[in-house]
C-alpha positions in Angstrom: 53.9 126.6 -100.4 53.0 123.1 -99.6 53.1 120.9 -102.9 50.0 118.9 -103.6 52.1 115.8 -104.2 53.4 115.6 -100.8 49.7 116.1 -99.6 48.2 113.4 -102.1 51.4 110.8 -100.9 50.5 111.4 -97.3 46.7 110.7 -97.5 47.4 107.7 -99.9 49.9 106.3 -97.3 47.3 107.0 -94.5 44.8 105.4 -96.6 46.5 102.2 -97.4 47.8 102.2 -93.9 44.3 102.0 -92.6 43.4 99.6 -95.0 46.2 97.5 -93.9 45.5 97.9 -90.0 41.5 96.9 -91.1 43.0 93.6 -93.0 45.3 92.5 -90.0 42.5 93.2 -87.3 40.1 91.3 -89.1 42.9 88.1 -90.1 43.0 88.1 -86.2 39.7 87.5 -85.0 38.4 85.7 -88.1 41.1 83.1 -88.1 41.0 82.6 -84.2 37.2 82.3 -84.3 36.7 79.8 -87.4 35.4 76.7 -86.5 38.3 74.4 -86.2 36.2 71.2 -86.5 34.9 72.7 -90.0 38.0 73.5 -91.3 39.5 69.9 -90.0 36.6 68.3 -92.4 37.0 70.3 -95.3 40.9 69.8 -94.8 40.4 66.1 -95.1 38.1 66.7 -97.9 41.1 68.3 -100.0 40.0 71.7 -99.3 43.6 73.6 -99.4 42.6 76.9 -98.1 41.2 75.0 -95.0 44.6 73.5 -94.2 46.5 76.6 -94.9 44.4 78.1 -92.1 44.9 75.0 -89.9 48.8 75.2 -90.8 48.6 78.7 -89.1 46.7 77.6 -86.1 49.3 75.2 -85.2 51.5 77.9 -84.5 49.4 80.5 -82.9 52.2 82.5 -81.3 54.1 82.8 -84.7 50.6 83.8 -86.4 49.9 86.6 -83.5 53.3 88.0 -83.9 53.1 88.4 -87.3 49.7 90.1 -87.2 50.6 92.4 -84.1 53.6 93.5 -86.0 51.6 94.2 -89.2 49.1 96.0 -87.4 51.6 97.9 -85.4 53.4 98.9 -88.4 50.2 100.3 -90.1 49.2 102.3 -87.4 52.9 103.7 -86.9 53.3 104.5 -90.4 49.3 105.8 -90.4 50.4 108.3 -87.6 53.5 109.3 -89.3 51.8 110.3 -92.3 49.1 112.4 -90.2 51.8 114.1 -88.1 53.6 115.1 -91.6 50.4 116.2 -93.2 49.3 118.4 -90.4 52.4 119.9 -89.6 52.7 120.8 -93.3 49.0 122.5 -93.4 48.7 123.7 -90.0 51.6 123.8 -87.8 51.7 122.2 -84.8 47.6 122.7 -84.2 47.5 120.7 -87.5 49.5 117.9 -85.8 47.0 117.5 -83.2 44.1 118.0 -85.2 45.3 115.0 -88.0 46.6 112.6 -84.9 43.4 112.9 -83.0 41.1 112.5 -86.1 42.9 109.7 -87.2 43.0 107.9 -83.9 39.2 107.9 -84.2 39.4 106.6 -88.0 41.9 103.6 -86.9 39.3 102.9 -84.0 36.3 102.8 -86.2 37.8 101.4 -89.4 40.7 99.5 -88.5 39.9 97.8 -85.2 36.0 97.7 -84.3 34.6 97.9 -87.4 36.5 94.6 -89.0 36.4 92.7 -85.9 32.8 92.8 -85.5 32.5 91.7 -89.1 35.2 88.9 -88.7 33.6 87.6 -85.7 30.1 87.5 -87.1 31.8 85.9 -90.7 34.9 84.4 -89.8 35.5 81.9 -92.5 34.4 84.4 -95.1 37.6 86.6 -93.6 39.7 84.0 -92.9 40.1 82.0 -96.0 41.8 85.2 -98.0 43.3 86.3 -95.2 44.9 83.1 -94.5 46.5 83.1 -98.3 48.2 86.4 -97.7 49.4 85.8 -94.1 51.0 82.5 -95.6 52.9 84.5 -98.1 54.1 87.3 -95.6 55.2 84.6 -93.1 58.4 83.5 -94.8 59.3 87.2 -95.6 59.1 88.3 -92.1 60.1 85.0 -90.5 63.5 86.5 -89.0 61.4 89.7 -87.6 58.5 87.5 -86.2 61.1 85.1 -84.4 63.5 87.8 -82.7 60.1 89.4 -81.4 59.0 86.0 -79.8 62.6 85.3 -78.6 62.6 88.6 -76.8 59.3 88.6 -75.5 60.0 85.0 -74.5 63.0 86.0 -72.6 61.4 88.9 -71.0 58.5 87.5 -70.0 59.5 83.8 -69.2 56.5 82.4 -71.5 56.0 78.8 -71.3 54.7 76.9 -74.3 52.6 74.0 -73.8 52.3 71.2 -76.2 49.5 71.5 -78.6 47.6 68.2 -77.8 47.7 69.7 -74.0 45.7 73.1 -75.5 43.1 70.6 -77.6 42.6 68.2 -74.8 39.0 68.5 -73.5 37.8 66.3 -70.5 34.2 65.0 -70.3 32.8 67.7 -68.8 34.0 70.4 -71.3 32.9 68.2 -73.8 29.4 67.7 -73.0 29.3 71.7 -72.3 30.6 72.2 -76.0 27.8 69.7 -77.1 25.1 71.2 -74.9 25.6 74.7 -76.3 26.6 74.2 -80.0 24.2 75.8 -82.4 25.6 73.7 -85.4 23.9 70.6 -84.4 19.9 69.7 -84.6 18.1 69.0 -81.2 18.0 65.5 -81.8 21.2 64.8 -82.7 22.6 66.9 -79.8 20.4 65.0 -77.6 21.8 61.4 -78.6 25.5 62.9 -78.2 24.6 63.8 -74.7 23.0 60.7 -74.2 26.5 59.0 -75.4 28.2 60.9 -73.0 26.2 60.5 -69.9 26.2 56.8 -70.4 29.6 56.6 -68.2 28.0 58.0 -65.0 24.9 55.8 -65.5 25.0 52.2 -64.0 22.7 49.2 -65.0 20.8 49.6 -61.5 20.0 52.9 -62.9 17.8 51.5 -65.4 16.9 48.3 -64.9 13.4 47.2 -64.3 13.1 46.2 -60.6 12.5 42.7 -59.6 8.8 43.5 -58.4 7.8 44.5 -62.0 9.5 41.6 -64.1 7.3 39.5 -65.7 8.2 35.7 -66.2 7.2 32.4 -66.3 7.2 30.2 -63.1 7.9 26.8 -64.7 5.8 25.0 -61.5 2.5 26.8 -62.9 0.2 25.0 -64.8 1.0 24.1 -68.5 -2.4 25.9 -69.6 -1.7 28.9 -67.6 2.0 29.0 -69.0 0.6 28.8 -72.6 -2.1 31.7 -72.0 0.3 33.9 -70.7 2.8 33.2 -73.6 0.0 34.3 -76.2 -1.0 37.4 -74.1 2.6 38.4 -73.4 4.0 41.9 -74.9 7.5 41.2 -74.2 9.7 39.0 -76.4 12.2 37.4 -74.0 10.9 36.0 -70.6 12.9 34.6 -67.5 12.1 31.3 -66.7 12.0 30.4 -63.0 10.9 27.7 -60.1 8.6 29.3 -57.8 10.4 32.8 -57.2 12.6 34.8 -59.6 16.2 34.0 -57.7 15.5 30.4 -58.5 16.0 31.7 -62.6 16.5 28.7 -64.6 16.8 30.6 -67.9 15.2 32.7 -70.7 12.6 31.8 -73.3 12.5 34.0 -76.1 8.6 34.1 -77.2 9.3 33.4 -80.9 10.5 29.8 -80.2 7.2 29.3 -78.0 5.4 29.3 -81.7 6.7 26.0 -82.1 4.8 24.0 -79.2 1.9 26.6 -78.5 -0.2 24.5 -80.7 0.6 21.5 -79.3 -2.1 19.2 -77.5 0.0 17.4 -75.3 2.7 20.1 -74.1 4.7 19.2 -71.3 7.0 21.1 -69.3 10.1 19.4 -70.7 9.1 20.7 -74.0 9.0 23.9 -73.0 12.4 23.8 -71.3 13.9 22.4 -74.2 13.8 26.1 -75.8 15.1 27.7 -72.7 18.7 29.7 -72.8 21.0 29.9 -69.8 20.1 33.1 -68.3 22.8 35.8 -68.5 23.6 37.5 -65.1 24.6 41.2 -64.8 26.3 42.9 -61.8 24.1 45.8 -60.6 27.0 48.2 -60.5 28.2 47.5 -64.2 28.4 51.0 -66.1 26.3 51.2 -69.2 29.2 51.6 -71.9 30.6 48.1 -70.2 27.4 46.5 -70.5 26.6 47.5 -74.0 29.9 46.0 -75.1 29.0 42.6 -72.8 25.6 42.4 -75.1 27.5 42.7 -77.9 30.4 40.6 -77.3 28.2 37.7 -75.8 25.4 38.3 -78.4 22.7 38.8 -75.5 19.7 41.4 -75.2 18.8 40.9 -72.0 20.3 40.1 -68.6 19.5 39.6 -64.8 20.7 42.0 -62.6 22.3 40.4 -59.5 23.7 42.3 -56.2 26.8 41.3 -54.4 25.1 38.3 -52.6 23.8 37.2 -56.1 20.0 37.8 -55.5 18.5 38.9 -58.4 17.4 42.5 -58.2 15.8 43.3 -61.9 16.6 42.8 -65.6 18.2 45.2 -68.2 17.7 44.7 -71.9 19.7 46.0 -74.5 16.8 48.5 -75.6 17.1 50.0 -72.1 20.7 51.1 -72.9 19.7 52.7 -76.1 16.6 54.2 -74.9 19.1 56.3 -72.8 21.0 57.2 -76.0 18.1 58.0 -78.4 15.0 58.4 -76.0 11.8 56.4 -76.1 11.4 54.1 -79.1 9.1 51.2 -77.9 6.2 53.7 -77.0 3.9 56.2 -79.3 4.2 58.6 -76.5 0.2 58.4 -75.7 -0.6 58.4 -72.1 -0.3 55.1 -70.0 -1.9 54.3 -66.7 1.4 54.8 -65.0 2.2 58.4 -66.4 -1.0 60.9 -66.9 -0.9 64.4 -67.4 -3.8 66.4 -65.4 -5.5 69.5 -66.5 -4.1 71.7 -64.2 -0.6 71.0 -65.1 0.2 68.5 -62.9 1.1 64.7 -63.7 -0.3 62.0 -62.1 2.9 59.2 -61.6 3.1 55.8 -60.4 5.7 55.7 -57.6 7.6 52.9 -59.4 8.7 55.5 -62.3 12.2 55.7 -62.8 13.5 59.2 -62.1 15.8 59.1 -65.0 12.7 58.1 -67.2 10.9 61.1 -66.1 13.3 63.7 -66.8 14.1 62.2 -70.3 10.2 62.3 -70.9 9.5 65.7 -69.4 12.7 67.3 -69.2 12.6 67.7 -65.9 15.6 67.9 -63.5 14.9 65.7 -60.4 18.3 64.3 -58.5 19.3 61.3 -59.9 22.3 60.7 -57.7 20.5 59.1 -55.1 17.3 57.0 -55.3 16.4 55.1 -58.7 12.6 55.7 -58.4 10.0 58.2 -57.8 9.0 56.5 -54.5 12.9 55.8 -53.2 13.4 59.9 -53.9 10.3 60.7 -51.9 11.2 58.4 -49.2 14.9 59.6 -49.2 14.0 63.1 -48.9 11.5 62.3 -45.9 13.5 59.8 -44.0 10.3 58.0 -43.2 7.7 56.0 -44.9 4.6 58.0 -45.2 1.8 56.5 -43.9 -0.8 59.4 -44.9 -1.1 61.7 -47.6 1.7 64.5 -47.5 3.3 67.1 -49.6 6.8 67.7 -50.2 9.0 70.3 -52.3 12.1 68.9 -54.2 13.9 71.3 -56.3 11.1 73.2 -58.5 8.6 70.4 -58.0 5.7 69.9 -55.1 5.1 66.1 -54.6 2.1 65.1 -53.1 1.6 61.5 -51.9 -1.6 59.9 -52.9 -1.3 56.3 -52.2 1.0 54.6 -49.8 0.7 50.6 -49.8 3.2 47.7 -48.4 5.8 50.0 -47.3 6.1 52.0 -50.6 4.6 55.0 -52.5 2.4 53.9 -54.8 1.0 57.0 -56.8 1.9 60.5 -56.6 1.1 63.7 -58.0 3.7 66.4 -59.1 3.5 69.8 -59.7 6.4 71.3 -61.5 7.2 74.9 -60.8 7.8 77.9 -62.8 11.8 78.8 -62.4 10.6 82.5 -61.1 8.9 81.3 -58.1 11.7 78.8 -57.6 
């Protein structure tokens, strides 16, 4: 005759073990998948629960050993209780029936269910689980250390220092930011812009020499005054005859002091011209940003290895690589026109990086700097007549060629499915 007390005891033991198995399974997933950056932030604010989780994660091998030991003990105890209960109720057939049923219950309620919930709500599980595990760890420390020592001896595990496990290279950090679902799109774009700076050189973003607007000091004084009154730039290089003979930079704000002078002379204009600041064309953007800050400059003339001026770069150009365009209102410009058929009519002098940034395109940027240069690079010749070519997922039609350069093009972005 099987006593009700024995049955009740076995059932209670199985229920306790199932709950225990669920706890250890959920704790493992919850703590391991918790956002460590958020935990560090909370710990810095004085959150003791967050610090408790970080303390456990500082020794992940010990934490996993504790969880796995606890889970194994719960499963073994549950199996033993099921075996005894089945044996008392139905003999050998009952053992098979109860053991099989318990396996299914443990799989659903002790493993899959708790881990799935913990993966969806890691912090909701991690905080209370860390409190209980912190109490269990000192009590089971000898057993945990023994298991670790035995497994290390058998399998020759080699621990790596915590710093090596946490270290990320620039590409991994970029992927982390790009795939983050925590940051708003604008902030994610700014962080990606900062990470991309190191791979960009000054000559990638400079205003090319052909497009530099400056003041020829040999011109008529009236012509210079008219130019200063109509120019939209705040700083202008001043040169004699050609840009390579640059003698300085004039801040248009200073020009207000002499624009209304009745007998203005070139000498008076030159009194307000500051010494030019030259920048090697291969300088990286992070270095140039620091140089601008150190020298209190906002504009630099870009020179090649022979000292010839290739263009100019401004502080605003570098900042736009981080935050995007902020000097325009986004309205169409003569060099950038969207067409009704989905194509874009563009000037060949447009920088490829600017197109990628404004239109979210993916034209190659590791070669030519401008759209014209990119086309010539792919054709290996300067086209003498309208021609079409395909670069990646973009059909580019050359519309106008003049003075050995592509002046205007029409670009048709293709759908990815047709690429």
